[in-house]
N, C-alpha and C positions, 0 to 999 in steps of 0.2 A: 504494500500500500504506500509506504514512504517513497519508494522509487517512482511509482505512478504519479504521486503528488509532485515530486521533484521535476519530472518530465513535463507535466501539465502546467505547473505554475512557475517554473524556472527556465527550462530549456525552450519551450515553445514561445513564451513571451519575449525572450531574448532574441530568438530567430526573427520573430515578427518585428521587433524594434529595428533590427538590422535591415530588413527588407523595406521598412517604412522610410529608410533613408533614400531609397532609389525609386520607390513606387508611391504614387500619391493616393491611390484608392485602396488602401488596406485597412481603413477604419473598421473596427469591429472584429478583426481576426484574432486579436490578442485575447488570451484567457483571463486577463486581469481587468482591463478597462477598454473602452472604445478607443481611447487615445494611446494605448500601449501599456507598458508595464509601470509607467510613472517612476521609473528607475528604482522600483522596490519600496517606495515610500507609501505602502498601503498595508491595511490590516491583513491582506492575503499573504503577503510575504512574512509578516510577523507570525501568523499561524503556521506557515510552512516551516520556519525556523524552530518554532516551538515543537512541532511534530518531530523534526530531525533531532532536536535535543532530547526528546523523550525516547527516541530510538537508540540514541547513544547511551542513555541511562540503562535501558534494558540490556544492552550488550556490553556493559561496562567491563565485565571480566575478560571478554574477548579483546576489547580495545586496549586494556592494560597490558596485553601481551604483544602488541604491535611494536615492531622494531622502529625506534625513533628516527634513525638516519634515513630509512626508506620514506617515512612520512615527510621529512625535511627535504629530501630530494624531489619528491612529487610536488611539494609546495614551491620549490624554486622553479621547476619546470612550468608549473601553473602560472606563476607570476611572469615568467619569461614569455610564455605564449600570449597572454592577455596584453602585455606591454608591447610586444613586437607587432601584434595584429592591430592594436589600437593606433600605434604610431604610423603604421603603413596606411591604414584606412584614412587617418586624418590628413596624411600627406597626399594621397592619390585621389581622394573623393572630397570635394568641397562641401558636399551636402551631409557628410558624416557627422552625427551627433556624438560628441566625445563622452557624453554621459552614459552611453550604452555600455562602454567597456568597464566602467566602475559602478554600474547599477547594482544595488544590493540583491536583486533577484538574478543577476547574471550567474549562470552555473559555475563559472570559474571563481567568482567571488564567494559563492556559497561553499565550494570545495576548499577554498583558502581558509574560511572561517572554521570549517570542520577540522582541517589539518592543524591550524594553530591551537585549537582547543585540545586536540589529542596530544600534541607535543607538551603543552603545559599540564595536562592531566597526568601524563606519565612521568613527568620530571619530578624528582624528589627534592623540591625546593624547601629549604629550611626557612624559618621565620627571620628573613633578612630585612633589616630596618630600611635600607635604601630602596629595595623593591617595593615594600609596602608604601613608602612615601610617594614613589613615582606612580604607583598604580592608583593612588588616591585621586589623581588628576584626570583619570580616564573619562569621567563624565564631562568635565570641563572641556577636554579636547573634543569630545563628541559635539558639544554645543557650539564651540567657537571656531573649529578648524575651517568651515566654509568661508568665513569672513577673512581669515588670515590668508588662505590660499588665493583669494581674489587679489591680494596685494601682489602675488607672484604671477598673476595671469599674463601680464605683459612680457614676462621673462620666459614663458613656455617655448616660444619659437627659437629663442637663443639657446635654450637647453637642448632642444631637439636637434640643433645644428652641430652640437658637440660630438666628439668621438664617443663610442659606447662606454668607455671607462669614465671619462669626464662627465658624461650624462648621468651615469649611475651615482657618482660622487655628488653631483649637483642635486639629484633627487633626494639622496640621503641627507644632505645639508638642509634642504627645504623642510624635510620631515622633522629634523632635530630642532630647527628654529621654530617651527610650528608648535612642537610639543613644549619647548622652553617658554614661549610666550603664553601658551595656555596655562602652564604650571604657575607662572607669575600671577596670572589672574586668579588661579585657584587658591593661592595662599590667603589673601584677605577674605575670599568667599568662604573658605572652610573655617576660618577663625570666626566669622560672623555666624555661620550655621551652628557651630559648637556652643556659641554664647547665646543663641536664640532661645527665648522663652517658649516660643511655639514648638520648637523641636523637643524641649524638655517635657512639655505637656503631652506631646505625641508619645514619647518614650514612656511616660508615666501611665498614660491610657493603655498602651500596649501591654505593660506589665500587669495592669489590673485585669485586662481581658484574658491574658495568658493564665492568670491564677484561677480563672473560672473553669479551666479545662484540666487542672492538675488532678482532680479526683476522678476523671473519666478513664 
């Protein structure tokens, strides 16, 4: 069932999005919306990822036995394919919508998410202070990264004109700068949240509700 859902709500919408770059009369062929997949920003994609996560939980014992270097190799190949294909299409076809390659419902993106989850699931990471601190800013990065990446939009063509090695270094640099800026925004935000009376009330209410189920 999960494979069928993956094909219907990930593979088919992505193929339809690509075809919509070249043909005008494909409205309604996508399995998500009439206008296409909307890059995965829909409840359909959320439910799909929830189902995939449930499937991973069911087969957790089998997943814990997967060899990590094989997952990492597949992940690198996945990123390479989607990057090369995206750059080629953007260069050769003026009508190509760049959002297709990084859409959340793109099967390559979904596979990358699964691969990254498996890697961190199988790693035996101790309670390292630095990792915990950096991971705190994940939600801030999720909220702010579109605005920060817009600043680099004018630099994309320059980056694409570089050699593969310099292009990779530039992309990594942009990612690091994006995360650093988001983390700087996260510091005062996290301080405010921890001091917020509203959050303390929520925690207190949660503890009261949780105590109601202790006898069940």
